[in-house]
VOGU-3710 file (C-alpha; in Angstrom, 3 decimals, decimal comma):
1> xxxxxxxxxx> 89,943/101,447/88,319  87,961/100,061/85,453  84,521/98,791/86,251  83,793/101,413/88,914  80,933/103,898/88,425  82,798/107,084/87,527  82,435/110,779/86,754  84,377/112,468/83,972  85,370/115,911/82,749  86,962/116,248/79,297
11> xxxxxxxxxx> 86,905/112,425/79,047  89,112/112,124/82,164  87,960/110,602/85,434  87,831/112,970/88,408  85,737/110,838/90,792  84,402/107,318/91,169  82,249/105,318/93,538  84,097/102,640/95,483  83,023/100,617/98,497  81,540/102,916/101,105
21> xxxxxxxxxx> 82,814/106,135/99,574  83,843/108,277/96,658  87,356/108,410/95,252  88,492/111,821/93,999  91,592/112,954/92,129  93,391/116,035/93,449  96,892/117,496/93,385  99,115/115,188/95,476  99,816/117,865/98,114  96,113/118,638/98,507
31> xxxxxxxxxx> 95,279/114,942/98,808  97,939/114,466/101,501  96,765/117,514/103,456  93,161/116,303/103,377  94,145/112,914/104,792  95,717/114,618/107,806  93,077/117,308/108,309  89,782/115,536/107,605  88,600/112,471/109,510  86,467/111,344/106,544
41> xxxxxxxxxx> 89,348/111,206/104,034  91,340/108,008/103,499  93,858/106,621/101,016  92,070/105,426/97,893  92,667/101,708/97,368  90,423/100,384/94,604  89,995/96,639/94,815  92,570/96,605/97,632  95,327/97,984/95,423  97,105/101,244/96,266
51> xxxxxxxxxx> 96,525/104,038/93,778  98,536/107,160/93,019  99,104/109,915/95,572  96,587/112,033/93,658  93,635/109,899/94,737  91,855/109,915/98,103  88,553/108,467/99,264  85,802/110,386/101,034  83,655/108,209/103,316  80,392/109,263/104,930
61> xxxxxxxxxx> 77,747/107,103/106,564  74,966/109,418/105,380  74,966/110,244/101,659  73,705/113,786/102,310  76,981/114,519/104,119  78,767/114,586/100,753  77,231/118,017/100,161  79,774/119,360/102,660  82,533/118,158/100,290  81,465/120,269/97,309
71> xxxxxxxxxx> 84,683/122,308/97,495  86,686/119,065/97,214  84,658/117,896/94,206  85,045/121,305/92,566  88,812/121,254/93,176  88,965/117,781/91,635  87,107/118,902/88,513  89,361/121,938/88,108  92,507/119,855/88,631  91,503/117,268/86,037
81> xxxxx> 90,383/119,931/83,547  93,763/121,647/83,836  95,794/118,419/83,533  97,621/117,818/80,286  96,115/115,353/77,927
//
């Protein structure tokens, strides 16, 4: 995922910009549930390559719609902060 504009907490990436959306890292179960329950969540495939089950991509046509995903971004930050180094 190198070369993508990214956001970090404790020097670990929790989100990045890719294509028409934002990739976020979450617990694998949460990521899977979001893909089935949210029409704007897709598998994260940077540069066409599959990533881990912990990554999903949020896509919105209008950038202001990402404000409705603040709980997802917050969960991503908390997950990455709690992850072992």
